[in-house]
N, CA and C atoms as a LAMMPS dump frame, in Angstrom:
ITEM: TIMESTEP
0
ITEM: NUMBER OF ATOMS
225
ITEM: BOX BOUNDS ff ff ff
-5.0000000000000000e+02 5.0000000000000000e+02
-5.0000000000000000e+02 5.0000000000000000e+02
-5.0000000000000000e+02 5.0000000000000000e+02
ITEM: ATOMS id mol type element x y z
1 1 1 N -19.035 -6.71 16.899
2 1 2 C -18.452 -6.193 16.271
3 1 3 C -18.025 -4.676 16.331
4 2 1 N -17.062 -4.136 15.823
5 2 2 C -16.703 -2.441 15.665
6 2 3 C -16.914 -2.226 14.018
7 3 1 N -18.158 -1.31 14.273
8 3 2 C -18.106 -0.672 12.277
9 3 3 C -16.56 0.232 11.961
10 4 1 N -16.059 0.028 10.955
11 4 2 C -15.009 0.459 10.394
12 4 3 C -15.423 1.763 10.263
13 5 1 N -14.881 2.836 10.421
14 5 2 C -15.208 4.334 9.964
15 5 3 C -14.159 4.61 8.744
16 6 1 N -13.018 3.983 8.842
17 6 2 C -11.944 4.589 7.515
18 6 3 C -11.257 3.122 7.273
19 7 1 N -10.799 3.148 6.191
20 7 2 C -10.077 1.864 5.924
21 7 3 C -8.63 1.479 6.28
22 8 1 N -8.06 2.515 6.908
23 8 2 C -7.086 2.968 7.549
24 8 3 C -7.222 2.034 9.162
25 9 1 N -8.692 1.965 9.372
26 9 2 C -8.333 1.089 10.66
27 9 3 C -8.581 -0.407 10.434
28 10 1 N -8.486 -1.106 9.045
29 10 2 C -8.556 -2.458 9.017
30 10 3 C -7.179 -2.75 9.027
31 11 1 N -6.946 -4.148 9.766
32 11 2 C -5.685 -4.658 10.606
33 11 3 C -5.012 -5.17 9.109
34 12 1 N -5.813 -5.625 8.462
35 12 2 C -5.312 -6.095 6.849
36 12 3 C -4.9 -5.267 6.173
37 13 1 N -5.184 -3.99 6.172
38 13 2 C -4.613 -2.981 5.207
39 13 3 C -3.666 -2.433 5.971
40 14 1 N -3.259 -2.125 7.355
41 14 2 C -2.566 -1.9 7.732
42 14 3 C -1.02 -2.602 7.784
43 15 1 N -1.222 -3.802 7.702
44 15 2 C -0.301 -4.939 7.251
45 15 3 C 0.341 -5.154 6.01
46 16 1 N -0.6 -4.792 5.185
47 16 2 C -0.243 -4.686 3.974
48 16 3 C 0.227 -3.384 3.17
49 17 1 N 0.196 -1.969 4.297
50 17 2 C 0.986 -1.133 4.124
51 17 3 C 2.082 -1.193 4.297
52 18 1 N 2.562 -1.776 5.943
53 18 2 C 3.769 -2.225 6.048
54 18 3 C 4.716 -2.841 5.234
55 19 1 N 3.915 -4.25 4.551
56 19 2 C 4.468 -5.242 3.784
57 19 3 C 5.292 -4.136 2.992
58 20 1 N 4.249 -3.478 1.972
59 20 2 C 4.376 -2.401 0.487
60 20 3 C 5.472 -1.758 0.867
61 21 1 N 5.777 -1.087 2.484
62 21 2 C 6.664 -0.434 2.525
63 21 3 C 8.232 -1.238 2.638
64 22 1 N 8.27 -2.172 3.107
65 22 2 C 9.009 -2.863 3.101
66 22 3 C 9.599 -3.433 2.024
67 23 1 N 8.953 -4.078 0.732
68 23 2 C 9.134 -4.372 -0.169
69 23 3 C 9.675 -3.012 -1.213
70 24 1 N 9.104 -1.868 -1.085
71 24 2 C 9.796 -0.926 -1.573
72 24 3 C 11.034 -0.321 -1.019
73 25 1 N 11.596 -0.491 0.519
74 25 2 C 12.927 -0.449 0.594
75 25 3 C 13.752 -1.868 0.134
76 26 1 N 13.121 -2.871 0.013
77 26 2 C 13.846 -4.166 -0.369
78 26 3 C 14.396 -3.828 -2.398
79 27 1 N 13.743 -3.625 -2.562
80 27 2 C 13.743 -3.249 -3.787
81 27 3 C 14.655 -1.878 -4.639
82 28 1 N 15.216 -1.228 -3.45
83 28 2 C 16.028 -0.14 -3.927
84 28 3 C 17.361 -0.494 -4.005
85 29 1 N 17.596 -1.901 -3.3
86 29 2 C 19.131 -2.323 -3.269
87 29 3 C 18.993 -3.043 -4.19
88 30 1 N 20.172 -4.058 -4.459
89 30 2 C 20.826 -4.607 -5.78
90 30 3 C 20.343 -6.238 -5.188
91 31 1 N 20.086 -6.973 -5.957
92 31 2 C 20.108 -7.165 -7.667
93 31 3 C 18.737 -6.025 -8.008
94 32 1 N 17.994 -5.896 -7.472
95 32 2 C 16.424 -5.268 -8.14
96 32 3 C 16.554 -3.62 -8.634
97 33 1 N 17.692 -3.259 -8.076
98 33 2 C 17.863 -1.768 -8.137
99 33 3 C 18.034 -1.336 -9.693
100 34 1 N 18.462 -2.091 -10.229
101 34 2 C 19.089 -1.621 -11.808
102 34 3 C 17.438 -1.842 -12.46
103 35 1 N 16.707 -2.922 -12.379
104 35 2 C 16.306 -3.78 -13.033
105 35 3 C 14.849 -2.885 -12.946
106 36 1 N 14.457 -1.408 -13.354
107 36 2 C 13.143 -0.426 -12.914
108 36 3 C 12.174 -0.899 -13.44
109 37 1 N 11.652 -1.905 -14.564
110 37 2 C 10.825 -2.413 -14.817
111 37 3 C 10.224 -3.137 -14.137
112 38 1 N 10.994 -4.007 -13.459
113 38 2 C 10.48 -5.15 -12.576
114 38 3 C 10.432 -4.704 -11.191
115 39 1 N 11.413 -3.414 -10.993
116 39 2 C 11.171 -2.744 -9.521
117 39 3 C 9.287 -2.143 -9.572
118 40 1 N 9.071 -1.806 -10.93
119 40 2 C 8.095 -0.419 -10.771
120 40 3 C 6.604 -1.796 -10.81
121 41 1 N 7.272 -2.907 -11.419
122 41 2 C 5.84 -4.159 -11.122
123 41 3 C 5.412 -4.611 -9.953
124 42 1 N 6.743 -4.914 -9.215
125 42 2 C 6.642 -5.277 -7.721
126 42 3 C 6.058 -4.193 -6.866
127 43 1 N 6.782 -2.691 -7.112
128 43 2 C 6.333 -2.101 -6.144
129 43 3 C 4.288 -1.666 -6.455
130 44 1 N 3.794 -1.55 -7.435
131 44 2 C 2.763 -1.498 -7.943
132 44 3 C 2.015 -2.136 -7.536
133 45 1 N 2.436 -3.6 -7.849
134 45 2 C 1.634 -4.506 -7.27
135 45 3 C 1.127 -4.82 -5.897
136 46 1 N 2.42 -4.247 -4.887
137 46 2 C 2.387 -4.476 -3.447
138 46 3 C 1.276 -3.167 -3.473
139 47 1 N 1.365 -2.037 -3.709
140 47 2 C 0.4 -0.963 -3.442
141 47 3 C -1.204 -1.253 -4.064
142 48 1 N -1.303 -2.252 -4.887
143 48 2 C -2.223 -2.475 -5.416
144 48 3 C -3.301 -3.44 -4.51
145 49 1 N -2.414 -4.002 -3.673
146 49 2 C -3.298 -4.713 -2.512
147 49 3 C -3.945 -3.896 -1.771
148 50 1 N -3.18 -2.599 -1.155
149 50 2 C -3.79 -1.599 -0.032
150 50 3 C -5.277 -1.001 -0.919
151 51 1 N -4.847 -0.694 -2.259
152 51 2 C -6.118 -0.107 -2.759
153 51 3 C -7.18 -0.681 -3.07
154 52 1 N -6.78 -2.142 -3.035
155 52 2 C -8.389 -2.904 -3.176
156 52 3 C -8.666 -3.536 -1.841
157 53 1 N -8.035 -3.198 -0.664
158 53 2 C -8.574 -3.316 0.523
159 53 3 C -9.334 -2.537 0.708
160 54 1 N -9.198 -1.161 0.501
161 54 2 C -9.989 0.026 0.62
162 54 3 C -10.934 0.363 -0.151
163 55 1 N -10.782 -0.355 -1.532
164 55 2 C -12.015 0.288 -2.316
165 55 3 C -12.967 -0.795 -1.82
166 56 1 N -12.769 -2.224 -1.276
167 56 2 C -13.57 -3.075 -1.047
168 56 3 C -14.294 -3.158 0.433
169 57 1 N -13.588 -2.19 0.751
170 57 2 C -13.984 -2.258 2.524
171 57 3 C -15.137 -1.06 2.442
172 58 1 N -15.559 0.007 1.282
173 58 2 C -16.733 0.453 1.524
174 58 3 C -16.571 1.775 2.762
175 59 1 N -15.578 1.421 2.871
176 59 2 C -14.953 2.855 3.966
177 59 3 C -14.053 3.733 2.996
178 60 1 N -13.775 3.487 1.803
179 60 2 C -12.683 4.453 1.195
180 60 3 C -13.344 5.559 0.905
181 61 1 N -14.63 5.651 0.629
182 61 2 C -15.014 6.939 0.798
183 61 3 C -14.931 8.037 1.855
184 62 1 N -14.759 7.795 2.862
185 62 2 C -14.506 8.714 4.241
186 62 3 C -13.053 9.297 3.904
187 63 1 N -11.905 8.575 3.275
188 63 2 C -10.995 9.513 3.341
189 63 3 C -10.764 9.953 1.651
190 64 1 N -10.492 11.469 1.704
191 64 2 C -10.661 11.806 0.743
192 64 3 C -9.457 11.844 -0.464
193 65 1 N -8.166 11.299 -0.134
194 65 2 C -7.494 11.22 -1.087
195 65 3 C -6.199 9.446 -0.418
196 66 1 N -6.568 8.526 -1.58
197 66 2 C -6.098 7.313 -1.265
198 66 3 C -4.418 7.691 -1.445
199 67 1 N -4.473 8.511 -2.383
200 67 2 C -2.686 8.831 -2.682
201 67 3 C -1.899 9.6 -1.712
202 68 1 N -2.92 9.602 -0.526
203 68 2 C -1.628 10.426 0.029
204 68 3 C -1.091 9.555 1.279
205 69 1 N -1.614 8.246 0.923
206 69 2 C -1.31 7.12 1.67
207 69 3 C -0.224 6.358 1.027
208 70 1 N 0.06 6.876 -0.077
209 70 2 C 1.495 6.134 -1.464
210 70 3 C 2.251 5.779 0.023
211 71 1 N 3.267 4.753 -0.014
212 71 2 C 3.624 4.297 0.499
213 71 3 C 5.354 4.803 0.333
214 72 1 N 5.624 5.822 -0.929
215 72 2 C 6.755 6.21 -0.96
216 72 3 C 6.768 7.464 -0.165
217 73 1 N 5.64 8.026 -0.051
218 73 2 C 5.648 9.32 1.1
219 73 3 C 5.646 9.349 2.612
220 74 1 N 4.918 8.01 2.598
221 74 2 C 4.748 7.548 3.995
222 74 3 C 5.734 7.198 4.501
223 75 1 N 6.543 7.2 5.444
224 75 2 C 8.428 6.967 5.775
225 75 3 C 7.916 6.138 7.246
């Protein structure tokens, strides 16, 4: 088994990132788009999955800023 050097190499994190991006785009459409509090809660929870995987992987310290991986910024 190969050692993980960075949490971005973890397949589960990569899938969580893709799901988070999908969720973000879906919540921009009706009927969710106008319910800002619900949209914020859904998007925050989907991003928290990635953050928890990174944190618990022990490889999170290898990347200087997790916020650079924010799904809203990564197209």
